[in-house]
C-alpha positions, -999 to +999 in steps of 0.1 A: +002+001-001+013+031-014+010+063+010+009+097-003+026+124+009+005+154+026+012+186+013+018+215+036-018+228+031-030+195+040-011+192+069-020+229+082-056+217+076-058+191+100-033+201+126-044+240+128-073+258+143-092+281+119-077+311+129-044+297+120-054+285+087-069+321+083-039+338+091-020+313+068-045+320+039-037+357+046-003+357+045-001+331+013-027+342-012-008+323-038-024+288-022-058+301-026-064+284-059-051+252-042-074+257-013-102+258-041-095+230-056-091+208-025-126+220-016-137+209-047-120+175-046-132+143-030-100+140-002-110+137+028-103+148+056-090+177+035-117+188+013-142+196+037-116+216+060-106+238+027-144+244+019-148+254+057-117+275+054-123+289+019-163+307+030-141+318+059-113+339+035-133+346+004-147+377-008-181+382-013-186+371-053-152+362-053-136+362-086-110+335-079-141+312-066-164+326-098-141+303-121-153+273-102-191+279-099-202+254-125-177+230-109-188+235-075-227+233-084-218+201-104-200+183-076-221+193-048-246+163-046-217+139-050-203+149-020-209+139+019-228+161+041-199+178+059-187+191+025-219+201+009-225+223+039-193+239+036-197+244-003-234+255+001-216+281+025-194+293-003-224+295-028-242+316-004-211+344-011-216+342-045-238+360-071-252+330-093-267+335-127-305+319-138-289+291-150-269+283-118-297+291-095-322+266-110-297+238-110-286+251-074-323+252-062-331+215-075-300+207-057-311+224-026-345+209-025-334+173-028-311+179+002-341+194+021-364+167+020-340+140+029-351+143+066-319+124+075-294+147+066-277+166+091-296+198+104-271+221+095-266+211+061-303+213+053-304+246+070-279+259+045-299+243+017-332+264+026-313+293+031-299+290-004-335+284-014-350+312+000-324+333-012-329+323-051-368+323-041-363+365-037-349+368-074-380+342-087-410+348-064-430+318-082-409+296-060-423+311-031-453+285-029-429+255-033-407+266-005-438+273+015-449+237+010-414+223+021-418+241+055-446+216+067-440+194+097-430+162+079-398+183+068-394+199+101-398+175+127-364+162+131-349+199+134-341+214+166-362+244+180-337+269+171-332+254+134-370+256+134-373+292+148-346+303+120-366+285+088-397+303+103-378+338+107-364+334+071-401+323+054-415+351+073-390+379+058-397+359+029-433+368+025-433+400+039-405+414+011-425+395-014 
């Protein structure tokens, strides 16, 4: 069995606290592309951690991340819960075109209806669904039907409250 050699960045991702990782990224901007590529790869435990660091140090609508939007959305359904959650948090910080919004809405809906998925993943998927529906109000009725108790019973009270607040803000603005 051959063991692959861990890169400096991979070592940092598994042996540092988040503040240390962010400080490293700020002082090594040349590694940003490597973090993006690792965030979308399927190389655990590094990939979900890279995505976790990425959304914490990227700019809103980051031009370097923008180049990878299609890839992020395409691989999203193929990743495990923890990496999906972090990728969704990256996508929450990006401006999306209509095509990406449609594809992402479908992916997020699929995540949301799987009540066995982790609540934090489902919540982040729901947040993106709400954000997208603000631009496409015809989706509000669909989202409303997805807040019935069979979809929310497995959530904690605090997540249920956050979902209610998102829906209240959505219906007030539309």
